[in-house]
Each structure stands twice: as C-alpha cells, then as structure tokens.
N, C-alpha and C positions, 0 to 999 in steps of 0.2 A: 509884711504881711499887710500891708495898707492898701492894696489895690484890689478892687472887688469889681467883676463883672457880672452882670445878672444876664442869663441867656433867656430869651423870651420867646423863642420858637415853639409854636403850638401850645401857649401858655392861654388859658382862660381870660377873658377880657377884666375880669374884675381882679387879676394878680397885682398887686401895688409893688412893682419892682422896685421903685424908688425908696419905698419904705423899708422893704427887706435889706437892700444894701446898706441903708442908713444903721439899721439895727445890728447887721453883722459887724460894721465898722466899730459901733460903739462897743459891743461886747467884747472885740477882740483887744481893742483898745484899752480897756479898764481891767483886764484879767492877766495879761501876761507879766510874769515876774522875771524868769531866766530870760525871755527873749528879748526884753527891753535892753539889757546888759549887754547882749551879744555883738559882738563886730559884724555889721551887715555887708555880706559880700555877694554882689549881683553876680549872676551868671548869664551871659548875653545867650539870645536864642540862636540855635545853630552851633553851639560850641560843646557839644556833649553833654555829658551826666556829671562830670567832675570839675571841681575846681581847684588849683595848685595854688595854694598862697605860700609866701616864703616868711620864714621868720630869721632876721639877722642874728647871727651868735656874735656876742660881745668879745671884744678884744682883751687879752690879759696884758696888765700893765709890765712893760720891759724896763726896770730900774738899772740897766747898764748904762753909765755915760756914754756920751758921744766921743768917738776918737776925733781930735783935731783933724780936720779936712777929709774925713772919711765918712761917708753917708752910712746909716744904719740899713739894716735888712729891712726891705718893705713889707708892710702888713699884707697877710692875705686873707682877702674878705672870704667869709664863709657863711652859708645860709642853710638853714635846714627847711626841707619840704614839705608842707601839710596838704594832705590830699581829702577833700570833703566831696562825699557824692551827693547829689539829689534823688529823692524818690516822690513818686505821687501818693496823696493820701484824699480819703474821700469816704463819704457815705450817703446813703439815702434811704427814704422809707416811703411804702405805698400807701395812699390815702383813698378809701372807697368815697364814691360820690355820694352814697347815703350817709356816710359819717359825716361829711362836709354839710350836706343838706341838715341834718338834725342837731348838729353840735351846736351849744350856745357861743363857746369860743371859736375863734377862727384857728381850726386845726394847722392849716398852711404856716400860719405865724408860730405856733407853738411848736412845731416840728422844725421850722429853721431854727428857731431859738434853740432847741434842745441840739440839734446837728451841729450849728455854731459853737457850742459849749464843748462838744465831743473833739471838735477839731482843735481849739484851744487847749484842751488837755493832752492832745496827740502831741503838740508843738511842745510843751512844757515837758513831758515825759520823755520826748526825742532827746531834748537837752540834756535831761536827767542821765539818761543813758550814756550819751557822750561824754558826760563829765565824772561819772562814778570812777574811771580807770585814774583819775589824777594821782599823780606819783608822789607828791608832797602830802605828808599825813602827820598830823598831830593826834595823838590819843588822850582823851579825857581821864581825869583822876577821881579817885574815890579815896576818902581819908588821907588826902594830900599825897595819893602814891599813883603816878599814871599808869595806865594799862600800858602792855608793851607790844600788843598785837590785837588784830580784830577779835580773834577769838578769847582773848583775855578780858573784854569789856563785858560789864554786866550791868544791870538796870541801875547800880548805884553810881555808876560812871556818867553823870549827867553833865550837860553842858554848862560850863562857867565863865565868868570875865577872864579867869586865868588862861583858858584855852584860847580866847581871843588875842590876848596879850602876847602869847606864844605865836599864834598866827600871824599878828602884826610884825612880830620881830622876823620871823621867817621871810615874811614878804619883802621887808626893807632889806634883809641881808640879800635877797636874791634880784635887788633892784627891779621890782616889780612897779610899773607905772601905775601911780594913782588915778582915780577918776577927779577931776576938777569940778566943783559947785560952788558958785559964789565966790571964784577965786580960791577956794581952800581945797586942800588935796584931802581925800577919803579912799578908804577901800571899801568893798561891799562885801558883807555878810548875809547869805541865804539862809534862813532858819526854818524850821518847822513848827507848828503850833504846840507841839509837845515840849519845845525847848523854850519857848517865849517866857513861861512863868519863871525859870531858873533865872534867866538873863534879868528879867524885870524886878527881881528881888535884890540886885546888886545896887549897893548904895551910890554907885557913880553912875548909873543907867540916867538918860536923858531921854524923857517920853517924849514922843514927835509933837504932842500938844504943846510942849513949850517952846518949840522953835519953828512950827510949820508957817507961821504968819511972815516969816522972814526968810523963808528958803523955798526953794523949789521940792516938791515932795514926789517921789518915785512910788509906782504902783506897789501896794504892799508894804511901804516904809512903816516901820513901828517905833524907831528909836534910833540913838547914836550912841556907840560906846567903844572907848579907847581907839578913836580915829576910824570906826567903821561905822558906814550906814548899815543899819541892820533891817533886811527886808523878809517878810514872812510869807512863805510859799505855802498853798493848801496838799502841793504834792511832796511828800518826803523823799530826800535823797535815802534810801532804805536798803539794807542787807539783810534778809530772813529767807531761810531755806525753808521749802515745802515740807510736809510731812514725809517720813520715809517711807511710809506705806500707807496703803487706803485704810486700813483699820488703825493705826496709831502713829504718833508723831515720832516716837523713838522706838528703838530696839534695844536688845539687851545681848551680852555675850553669853553663849551658852556653856563653852568648855574653856578653861584658861589654857592659853598656850603654854606647851611646853618648852619650846624653842622660838626663836625669832623666825616669823616667816609672813606670807602676805595673806592667807586665809584664815578667816575665822567662822566658827559656827553660831548661829543666833538661835534664840530661843522661840521666837515668833514664828509663825507661818506667814509667807509673803507670795503674793502671786506672780505670774509670768509678767504681767504689766509692771508690777512693782520692780521686779527684776531689773526689767529693760530700762525703766526711769532711772534706777540707781546709778547706771553707768556713767562715769565720768563726773558724779556728783562729789562734791565734798562732805566727809563726815568727821566727827568728833568721837574718838573712841576715848570715854573718858573726856581727857583734856588734850589729847594728841590729835593733830589734825592730819588727815589721810584724803586722797582721792580714790574713789571705786574704779577699780578696772573693769569689774564684772561682778555680777551676782547670780546666783543658781536658786530658783524657787524651788526646784525639786530636791535639791540637797541640802537647803537652808542653809548657805554659806555666803559671805562676802569676801571678794579678793581685792586687795588694795594694790596701788602701783608702786608703793613703798612697804619695806618690810616694817612689821608691827613689832614693838617690844613686848617682851612677856610681861614687864611689870605694867604694862597699858592694857593688854587683852586678858583680863581677869574674869573669872566667871561672874556673871551677872552685873558686870560693869555697863552702864548705859552709854549707848550710841546715839548721839545727836546729830540733826542737821549741821552742817559744817559752814553754812554760807553766812551766817550770822555771828552772835557773839558767844560767850561762854555759855554752855548749856542750850545753845541754839536760840538765845534771846534774840529779840529784833536789835539792831544797831543802825543808828541814823548818821547822817553826814551834814555838818554845818559848812557850808561852801563860802571860802573866803577867796578874794580875787581882787586884781587891778583891772586897768583899762585894757580891752581887747585881748582878754585871756583865752576866749572862745568865741567861736563864730559861728553864724548861721548863713548858709547860702540860700538864696531864692532865684527863682527865674526873673530877669530883667523884663521890664515892661507891664502893661497894665493887665495882663491876663493871669495875674499871679492866684487869686482866688476868684472862684466861679460858684456862683448861686444858681441853682435849676429849679424850675417848677413847670414840670411838663404833662400835658394830657396824655394819657395813652391809648389805646386803640389797637388796630390791626388783628390779625388772626388769633391772637390770645386774649383779647379784650375789644371784640366787636362791638359791644354796647357803650364802650367808653364808661366803664364802671370804676376805673381806677386812675388816679394820676401820681405822681411822685415827685417828691422834694428833695432835694440834696445839696451838699455843698463839695466843692473838689479843691484841693490844693495841688496846683500843676506841678510844683517842685520845690523841695525843702531838703536841707540838710543841715547836720550840726556836728561839730567836732572842736576838741581842744587846739588852740591855736600856739599858745605859748605856755608849756606846763609850769615854768618857772613862776609864772604869774598867778598861781592856784596854790591854795593850801586846803587841804580837805580835814576839817576837825571831826574825827568818828566818836561818837558817844552813846552811851546807853540812853534809855527812856524809861523814865519814873512812872510808877504807875498812878 
C-alpha cells in the first residue's frame, strides 16, 4: 500500500499535491497492524482479479528401511491452492466553495486526512474478516477451567499468558515458521486494548520500553511474552451478535415444548423486518446453539434448522444472540501466527492508491460551487495462506 498517485486534473492551483501525498503515506505507514505482517502478493495489471497462491503440503516421514538394491517409492509432491480476489475501495466528500473560503483550517487537508484514516480502517477490517475463520482455536480459561466452545465463553474467560503458552505449543507442533528479528525467532500475537491489561499483569511480561533501544519495533508493539511479539490493534477481532429484535436484545420461550421439534413460540412481539433478519442467524435457546430457519412475526414463532430438545425449550427460557459467547456476550480473538500465515494482494505498479481533489462544474454545478476530495484503493484482497500457521485464542472481555 505504499504507492500513491495524486491526480491533478482540473484541480485548483492552490492544491498542494506533494504535501497531501506525503501525509497519506505517513498516515498509512504508522497505522497498519495486520497489514504489516501479511505476505505481500502483487497482482500484475491485466491478469484478472484473482491471485492463486500455492501452499506446499509437508511430507510424512516413512520409517520403513530401504531394501538392498531396491529404490523406495517416489514422493508425490502435493500443494494446496489458495485463491484471493481483489476489489476496489474508496470514498470521497464534497466541499462547497463558501466553506473553503470561510474556514479557518484547510478543509481539503482535513478531509483527505479523515478519508485516509477511513481507508486504513478498511484494510485492517478486511484482514480481520479474512482471519476470523481460522480453524485452529484455543479457548481461554476461567478459574483454571478452559471453555469448550465459543458459546461457553463468559466475561470471566480473559486472556492470560497460559493461553499464549498453549498457542505457542500448537504453532510449534504444526511446524509454523517463525518471524525472525535480530536473528531471533518469534511468533506474533495481535491483541485488543481490552486484553492488554490482563497480559501486562503477568509476572513474566516484558514491556517494550525495556528492549526497544536494542530491537526494531513493529507498529503497535507493546511487549514480549513466551516467544511472542505482542502487538496491539485498535480494531478487535470480535464475535458479537446483533439484537434479536428492534425492541429487545433477547427473546423468551412462551410455551414449553411437549416433544422435540423445530418450532417454538415466543412471548415478545416481533416485526416483519425482525423476522426476516432472524433467518439464518444463530441463537442460544438457554445454552443450546441453534440456527434459525425462519421466523413468523404474525404467529410469533421461530423455526430452527435442527430439532430442539424439550429440556431446552422451557417456558420463559431466554433466547440470546448466538454469534458471541454465553448469554450472547462479546467474544474477542487474540491472533497468534507465524511467517506468511496470511496474505494481502495488491495491484502491482505505481497506481495502487490514488488521491483525488477535483473542481466540479458542468450542468449540475454551473457556478463551480463544489469540489470533491477522495481516495481510492485500486485493488486489494486478504486471505489465509497457511491455516496451520495460525492459532486463534478466543476469550471473554472483562468489564
């Protein structure tokens, strides 16, 4: 994301193109967390919208001794193919000439700064969306008892050094390649500020202030723990379901099921829009996780894709959003990974990011009362390259 082109067609003479280009580069360079660790995969122009990257599958050791004079069976190389598609992203804003004339501050500069921040946020969130499906998961513990699934996590299941030790063990067992810095191997762990406090309470935590003079420091780096470089991102990897209706976050069972079935009645009134939004959502009926097949606002019913046990659908049992943890609480993920675990695809060449500041005009603006400023990412995509090089630590968030 380092290449920026400022387009100057029909720009007012006072537009300082070089300055804005410099500001964009500085903002992007100092803010990225996930992007800085991604494997950069260039896509040459004129080669479609999708990159195919190959991941070699390791061989399994054969302990059968060689027979004298008889060669063994040859190894068969196997690769997994990973496809990552690019899309365009961008935003612009109009500014009136009067606002530009009377403003004390330079509105163009302010708007470009805000839009730059917005594109940075998009890149980070696109990486998060790509990384959330990581298949290797460690669940945090509460009172020394680990949770067994996402929906059993509570606010008490906070991130501690124990989970990082487990993640490190798992990455090593899966032969995840480390990142090397100053000749030393490390794994990376990206956390959210909600988790930082718990980790920094650990007696073996090494704060970045104790070693930053001797080592290169990554964007967002806050310390080291058990072979991990710990980096803080303001954007959480989070699982948290939306409210189940416009009126309330939760619903309740109206009538106890007499026999196992897929349809339950609810006490609350829901709208037709609520019913439509519930389709295919995950819900917790008490503690049992289900997926909604359909909902009927007029009948006041919810139908699930799998049968509901009579012990779960009891009168007045609370129905929670099922995308998060127990009782629908927010769950976060600490992402632990090795080198080249995930990748970012960008268009190759100089026209990767473009900054625009244009004067308007034409039939809809005959007096040139508007100008627009904006920023466009011409091509960007994110995806997991090697699942075995990633461990997601799912944990609760303390108040």
